[in-house]
C-alpha positions in Angstrom: 3.6 4.2 10.8 5.3 4.6 14.1 2.4 3.4 16.2 2.1 0.2 14.0 5.8 -0.4 13.8 6.4 -0.1 17.6 3.1 -1.5 18.7 2.6 1.4 21.0 -0.2 1.2 23.6 -1.4 4.8 22.9 -0.5 7.9 20.9 0.3 10.7 23.3 0.7 14.5 22.9 4.4 14.0 23.2 4.4 11.7 20.2 2.3 14.0 18.0 4.6 16.8 19.0 7.7 14.7 18.0 6.0 14.0 14.7 5.2 17.7 14.1 8.8 18.8 14.9 10.3 16.0 12.8 8.1 16.9 9.8 8.9 20.6 10.1 12.6 19.9 10.3 12.5 18.0 7.0 11.2 21.0 4.9 14.1 22.3 2.9 15.0 25.9 2.4 14.0 25.5 -1.3 10.7 24.1 -0.4 10.0 26.9 2.1 11.0 29.5 -0.6 8.6 28.0 -3.0 5.8 28.3 -0.5 5.5 24.6 0.7 4.5 24.0 4.2 5.4 20.3 4.1 8.2 18.4 2.4 7.7 17.5 -1.3 5.8 14.3 -2.0 8.8 13.1 -4.0 10.6 12.6 -0.7 7.6 11.0 1.1 9.3 7.7 1.9 12.5 9.2 3.3 10.6 11.8 5.3 8.1 9.2 6.6 11.0 7.1 8.0 12.4 10.1 9.8 9.1 11.2 11.3 8.3 7.6 12.4 11.7 7.3 14.0 11.1 10.5 16.0 7.7 9.2 17.2 9.1 5.8 18.2 12.0 7.5 20.0 9.4 9.5 22.0 7.4 6.3 22.7 10.5 4.7 24.0 11.1 7.7 26.3 7.5 7.5 27.6 7.8 3.7 28.2 5.0 2.9 25.7 6.9 0.4 23.6 9.4 -2.4 24.0 11.4 -1.5 21.0 15.1 -1.0 21.9 16.7 2.3 20.9 19.3 0.6 18.7 16.5 -1.1 16.7 14.2 1.9 16.0 15.1 2.4 12.4 15.0 -1.3 11.5 11.6 -1.6 13.3 10.2 1.3 11.2 11.6 0.0 7.9 10.1 -3.5 8.6 6.7 -2.0 9.0 6.8 0.1 5.8 4.7 -0.9 2.9 6.6 -1.2 -0.3 4.7 -0.8 -3.6 5.2 -3.7 -5.9 3.2 -3.4 -9.1 3.4 -6.3 -11.4 3.8 -5.6 -15.1 0.9 -6.7 -17.2 1.2 -7.4 -20.9 -1.6 -6.3 -23.2 -3.3 -9.4 -24.4 
């Protein structure tokens, strides 16, 4: 998500490290106590935004994107896919 959102030139070790740290930081105490290694899927969209923001911030530090620091979250949110399932009536 971050690589697409920020149009980065390459994915670096620093960016994967930022993603790993951001993901680990989003695991709650309750999730750890129940044996989860990753945040619950029910929080996927929220966690994805936070991880992507951390990766884009690292890309900015490494000079691999032109995204301005103040625009990181908006950049990530614009790139996110939003499911939109039309309702079909039985015919």
